[in-house]
C-alpha positions in Angstrom: -8.2 1.8 17.4 -5.9 4.6 16.2 -7.3 5.5 13.0 -5.3 6.4 10.3 -5.6 9.9 10.4 -4.6 10.0 13.9 -1.7 8.0 13.3 -0.4 10.7 10.8 -1.2 13.5 13.0 0.8 11.7 16.1 4.0 12.1 13.8 6.7 14.0 15.9 9.7 15.9 14.5 13.4 16.4 15.5 15.7 17.9 13.8 15.5 16.0 10.2 13.9 13.0 12.1 10.1 12.1 12.5 9.1 9.7 14.8 5.9 8.0 15.8 4.9 5.1 17.6 2.6 2.3 16.1 -0.2 0.6 18.1 -0.9 -3.0 18.0 -4.1 -3.0 15.9 -1.9 -1.9 12.7 0.7 -5.0 13.2 0.7 -7.8 10.4 2.4 -10.8 12.3 5.1 -9.8 14.5 5.8 -6.5 12.2 3.5 -3.6 11.0 1.3 -3.7 8.0 3.8 -2.9 4.6 1.0 -0.5 3.6 1.2 1.8 7.2 5.3 1.6 7.1 5.7 3.2 3.2 2.7 5.3 3.9 4.8 6.6 6.6 7.5 7.1 4.4 5.8 9.1 1.9 4.4 11.2 4.7 7.8 12.1 6.1 8.9 13.0 2.4 6.1 15.5 2.1 6.9 16.7 5.9 10.6 17.9 4.9 10.4 18.8 0.9 8.1 21.5 -0.4 6.9 22.1 -3.2 6.8 18.6 -4.3 5.1 17.4 -7.9 3.2 14.3 -7.8 4.2 11.0 -6.9 5.0 8.9 -9.6 7.1 5.7 -8.3 8.3 4.5 -5.3 10.4 1.1 -4.3 10.2 -0.2 -1.0 12.5 -2.6 0.7 10.9 -4.3 3.6 14.4 -5.2 5.4 13.2 -6.2 9.2 10.5 -6.0 11.4 8.8 -2.7 12.8 6.9 -2.0 15.4 6.7 0.4 18.4 8.4 3.7 18.2 9.7 3.9 14.4 12.2 6.5 13.4 11.7 8.0 9.1 14.9 9.7 8.3 14.3 11.6 4.7 16.7 12.8 2.4 16.6 14.4 -0.9 18.6 12.8 -3.4 18.0 15.6 -6.5 15.9 18.2 -7.3 15.5 19.1 -11.4 13.1 21.5 -13.1 10.4 18.9 -13.4 11.3 16.3 -10.9 12.4 15.3 -7.4 13.6 12.3 -5.9 13.9 11.2 -2.2 15.1 8.5 0.0 13.7 6.8 3.7 15.0 5.4 6.2 12.2 3.7 8.8 14.0 2.2 11.8 12.7 0.4 14.7 14.8 -0.2 17.6 18.1 1.1 16.4 17.8 -0.9 13.2 16.9 -0.6 9.5 13.1 -1.8 9.1 12.5 0.0 5.7 14.1 1.1 2.8 12.4 3.7 0.5 12.9 5.8 -3.0 10.5 8.2 -4.2 10.6 10.2 -7.5 7.9 13.3 -7.9 7.6 13.9 -11.3 5.4 17.1 -12.6 3.0 16.0 -15.5 4.2 17.5 -19.3 2.5 18.3 -22.3 2.2 15.1 -24.3 0.2 14.4 -27.8 0.3 10.8 -26.6 -2.3 9.0 -24.0 -2.6 5.2 -24.2 -4.2 2.7 -21.1 -4.2 -0.7 -21.1 -5.6 -1.6 -18.2 -9.1 -1.5 -18.1 -10.9 -2.6 -14.8 -12.6 -6.0 -14.6 -16.5 -6.2 -14.5 -17.5 -7.0 -10.8 -20.5 -6.9 -8.9 -20.9 -3.5 -7.1 -19.1 -3.3 -3.5 -21.7 -4.1 -0.4 -23.4 -6.8 -2.8 -21.2 -9.7 -2.2 -20.0 -11.1 1.0 -17.5 -9.2 3.4 -13.5 -10.0 2.3 -12.2 -9.3 5.9 -14.1 -11.4 8.8 -11.8 -12.7 11.8 -10.1 -9.5 12.3 -7.0 -11.1 11.5 -4.2 -10.0 10.9 -4.6 -7.1 13.4 -4.6 -4.3 10.8 -7.4 -5.6 8.6 -9.7 -3.7 11.0 -8.7 -0.7 9.5 -10.1 -1.2 6.3 -13.8 -2.2 4.7 -13.8 -5.1 2.0 -15.8 -7.2 -0.1 -15.2 -9.8 -2.5 -15.5 -8.6 -6.1 -13.6 -11.9 -8.0 -10.7 -14.3 -7.8 -11.1 -16.8 -4.8 -10.9 -16.9 -1.1 -7.6 -17.1 0.7 -6.2 -20.8 1.9 -9.2 -22.5 -0.7 -6.5 -24.3 -2.3 -7.0 -22.4 -5.6 -4.9 -23.3 -8.8 -4.7 -19.8 -10.3 -3.9 -17.2 -7.7 -6.0 -14.1 -7.6 -7.5 -11.5 -5.3 -10.5 -8.9 -6.8 -11.7 -7.2 -3.4 -13.4 -3.6 -3.2 -12.0 -2.2 -0.6 -11.6 1.6 1.5 -10.6 3.0 4.4 -12.8 2.9 8.0 -11.5 6.0 8.0 -13.3 9.0 5.6 -10.3 11.5 6.0 -7.5 8.6 5.4 -7.8 9.1 1.4 -7.2 13.1 2.0 -3.6 12.7 1.2 -1.2 10.0 -0.7 -0.1 8.5 2.5 -3.6 7.2 2.6 -3.8 6.0 -1.2 -0.7 3.9 -0.6 -1.9 2.6 2.8 -4.9 1.6 0.6 -3.2 0.0 -2.2 -1.1 -2.9 0.0 -4.6 -3.9 2.2 -5.0 -7.1 0.3 -3.1 -10.3 1.8 -0.4 -12.1 -1.0 -2.5 -13.7 -4.0 -0.8 -17.0 -3.5 -2.5 -17.1 -0.2 -5.7 -18.1 -2.2 -3.5 -21.6 -2.9 -2.6 -22.5 0.5 -4.6 -25.2 2.5 -3.7 -23.8 5.8 -2.8 -20.2 7.1 0.9 -19.8 7.0 3.2 -16.7 7.4 4.2 -14.3 4.6 6.4 -11.3 4.6 6.2 -8.2 1.8 10.2 -8.1 1.0 9.9 -5.6 -2.2 7.0 -3.4 -2.9 7.4 -1.3 -6.0 4.6 1.3 -7.1 3.5 3.4 -10.2 1.2 6.0 -9.6 -0.5 6.8 -12.6 -3.6 8.6 -11.6 -2.9 9.8 -7.6 -5.6 13.1 -8.5 -8.6 11.1 -9.6 -8.3 8.9 -6.0 -8.0 12.2 -4.3 -10.9 14.0 -5.5 -13.1 11.4 -4.8 -15.1 11.5 -1.6 -13.4 9.8 1.6 -15.9 7.1 1.6 -15.2 5.9 -2.1 -14.3 2.7 -2.9 -11.7 1.5 -5.0 -10.9 -1.9 -6.8 -7.8 -4.0 -5.9 -6.6 -6.8 -7.9 -3.8 -9.0 -7.1 -2.3 -11.9 -9.4 0.5 -13.9 -8.3 2.5 -14.6 -11.6 5.3 -16.8 -10.0 5.2 -18.8 -6.9 7.8 -21.7 -6.1 10.4 -22.0 -3.5 9.2 -20.3 -0.7 8.5 -17.2 -2.7 5.8 -15.1 -4.7 6.2 -12.5 -7.4 2.9 -10.6 -7.7 1.0 -7.8 -10.2 -1.1 -5.6 -8.3 -3.8 -3.1 -9.8 -6.0 -0.5 -8.2 -9.0 1.1 -9.7 -11.5 4.0 -9.0 -15.0 2.7 -8.5 -15.7 4.8 -11.7 -12.7 2.4 -13.7 -10.2 5.0 -13.9 -7.2 3.4 -13.1 -5.1 4.7 -10.3 -1.9 2.7 -9.3 0.1 -0.5 -10.4 2.4 -2.2 -8.8 4.2 -5.6 -8.3 5.5 -7.1 -5.2 8.0 -10.0 -3.9 6.6 -12.0 -0.7 7.9 -14.6 1.2 5.8 -17.2 2.3 6.6 -19.8 5.0 5.1 -22.7 4.1 
């Protein structure tokens, strides 16, 4: 297998274009695992632009399949006193595969502080059954995960919810923001719990709000994170889901929303 860190190190630069060959062990069906393509978009921006404030928000649109050699072309949209906006196009075989827009914003002094997403009470990692056991899709080999709540995939669940402890098998993957982005998309769509038999699924859009990346980046590389995906609307072959990621100490790290096509 090619580790996450090794894959980032293999990125080549030519002018303002970055390219890397994605091995098959990072595939999800006929395309690359969406969390990895999002992470590659972020890595390209970080290599192009200097003095970036913290990443606060990112939107990814998965236009088409990505595999083999992919190319990332980032561009600066605007740089202000405290904010930087950038866009990235990730292409494969000459066709657009992922379009991303990222917003980096410096912290501001404020008298207000409020958080409304406490981590759910769950068993500690390693005390329940493993979540990824079959090695399918292939990308799941790169993550270690334990069931923490919700329902199992393909279990005819009435309420679509996944609650899972997860971490990279590569202990150096969380040394930077791309590793955090990749980790946050490690689980299948929550609506998969409703299925009676497995069917293909494909992400369409993914909107990420990073609320405390610093807490994740200062944690040990082998730290666990609690990821919860909840389906909010599942019908007509699509699912809209809410996502949240917490550090093991309960610190909220990231919030996200995702639209996924379900072919069944």
